[in-house]
N, C-alpha and C positions, 0 to 999 in steps of 0.2 A: 631368652633363647629357647628354653624348653617349650614354652608356650607356642612357638612357631613350628615345632617339629610335626611333620606330616607323615613320615615313613620311619618305622622302627624295626630293626632286625635284632633278634636275640639268637646268637650263634655260639654253640658250644658253651653254654652257661651251665657249669657244673653246680650241683647242689640246689638248683632251682626246682622245687617241687610244684609250686604254683605261685600265682600273684596273690599275696596275702594282705590282710588289712593293714599291717605295718608298712607295706609298700605304698599305701594309698597316698601318703603325703606328697611324694614326688610324682607318682603316676597320675594323680588327679590333675596335675599341671598340664600334662600332655594328652591325657586320654580323651578329653572332649573335643580335641582338634585333630587327633590322629586319623589318617585316612587308610593307611596300609600297615599291617603287622605281619612280620615273618618270623617264625620260630623254627630253628633247624638244629638238629643234633644236640639237644639238651637231654642228656642221658637219665636224669633224675625226675624229669617233669611227669607228674601223674595227672594233673588237670591244669588247664590254662589259668583259670581264675578260681580262687578259693570261694566256697559258697558264702562266706561271711564278708568278703571284700566288697567295697562300695564303689568300684570302678564302673564308669558308664560306657565308654567307647561309643558314644552316641553318633559320632561322625564316621565311624569305621566303615570302609567300603570293601576292603579286600583283606582276607585272613588266610594265611597259609601256614600249615604245620607239617613238618617232614622229619623223618628219622629220629623220632623220640620214642624209644623202645618201652618205656614205663607208662606212657600215656594211657589212661583208662577212659577218659571222656574230656571234652573241651570245657564245658561249663554247664550249670543247671539252667532249667527253663526260666528261672527268675532273672538270670543274667541275660539270657537270650532275648527276653522281651525288651531289653534296653538297646538292642542292636538294630534300630529301625532303618538304618541306611545301608545295611550290609548288602553287597552285590555279588561277592564271590567267596566261596569257602572251598579250600583245597586241603585235603588230609592225605598224606602219602607215607607209606612205609613206616607205619607205627604199629608194631606187631601185637601190642596188648590192648589197643583201643576196642572197647565193646559197644560203645554208643557215642554219638557226637554230642547230643544234648541229653543230660540226665534229669530225671524227675526228682526234685527235692521232697523231703518228708512233709513239708508244709505247703505243698503245691496248691495253687488256686485253679479255678476253672477258666481263667482269662486266656483268650487266644494268643498264640505267639505269631506276631505279624512280621513277616519278612517281605515287605511290599516290593522291594527293589532287587531281591535276590534272584539272579538269573543264571548263575553257574554254581553247581555243586560237583566237585571232583573227589571221588573216593577211590584211592589207588593203593593196592597191595596192603590190605588191612585184614589179615587172616583171622582175627578174633571178632571182627565187627558183626554185630547181630542186627542193629537197627540204627536209624538216624536219631530218633527220639523215642524214649521208652515210656513217656507219660501219656496221659489221656487228653491233654489240652489240644484244641484244634490248631493245626498249622495253616496259616494263610500265606500261600506262595503264589501270589497273583502274577508275578513276572517270570516264574520258572517255566522254561520251555523243555529242557532236557537235563538229565543227570548223567554224569560220566561215572561208570562203575567198572573197575577192573580188578580182578583177583581179590574178591571179597566173598569167598565160598560159603561163609556161615551167615551171611546177611539174609534174615528170614522175612523181614518186613521193613517198611520205612518208618511208620509211626503207629502207636497203639490207638491214638485218637483220630478224629476226622482230619481230612486234608482238603483244603480248598486250593486246587491247582488247575484251574480251568484251561490254562495255556499249555499244560504239559503234553508233549507229543511222544515221549519215549526215552529209553535209556541207551546211551552210547556204550557199547560193551567192548569196544576195541580202540586201539590207539589211532586207527585210521578214521578221520572225520567224515570220509566219504562212504563208510559202511552204513548199512541200513540200521535204523533205530529199532529197539525191541519195545513193543507196547502190548499190554493186555488189560483192557477195560479202564484202569486208572493207575495212579502211581503206586498205591499199596498192592494192588492186584498184580502189577507188573513185577514188583520185587518178589512177591510170593511165588509167582510162576517161574521166575529166574532161579529161585532156590530149589523148587521142585525139579526143574531141569537139571540142576547141579547134582541133586540126590540121585536122579535116575541115571545120569552119566556115571556117577561113582559106582552104583550097583552094577551097571553094565561092565565097567572096567574090572570090577572084582570078579564077576562071573567069567569073564574072558580069561582071567588069570588062572582059573582052575582047569 
């Protein structure tokens, strides 16, 4: 039965800090067939997949994490390279998350290929600095736009190169009919958004005196 599972929801799982190697025995049964994973209100979760876990999630298409206050990042770039079929990533209301993909100490120069990733939603992440902190190239050939709301500390998207030729802009509001924000490319767009946030903050401070 587990081998036929396509959708998994982890809701209010206390004391779950990450998916660890010792969890692999049962998770390996479902991970390679799983299409959708939802994680919500897991108060102790610090990272979705431990760096030493051998889970593949090779068929995963949709990943959604919300209301996990201790989350620091989702997984390392080593794990990200196994998510070849991922189409959607949504991270909402995780106040401690600083990055979505972390750079491991033994990082290689192999590109991270998200060939089918078309939707990235980053919503209410006050500590978020970037999507990926490493220098590996991100290949995002299907990504058209990124949804970013209430992420005031996000300074850049990635430290490395980004291949996102279809990218047209960032959706900065909940209204899908609002204009997209675009400046040169994905990284430049995020940097310009951050600079605008800084200028707005300084202006508000000056007006307060």
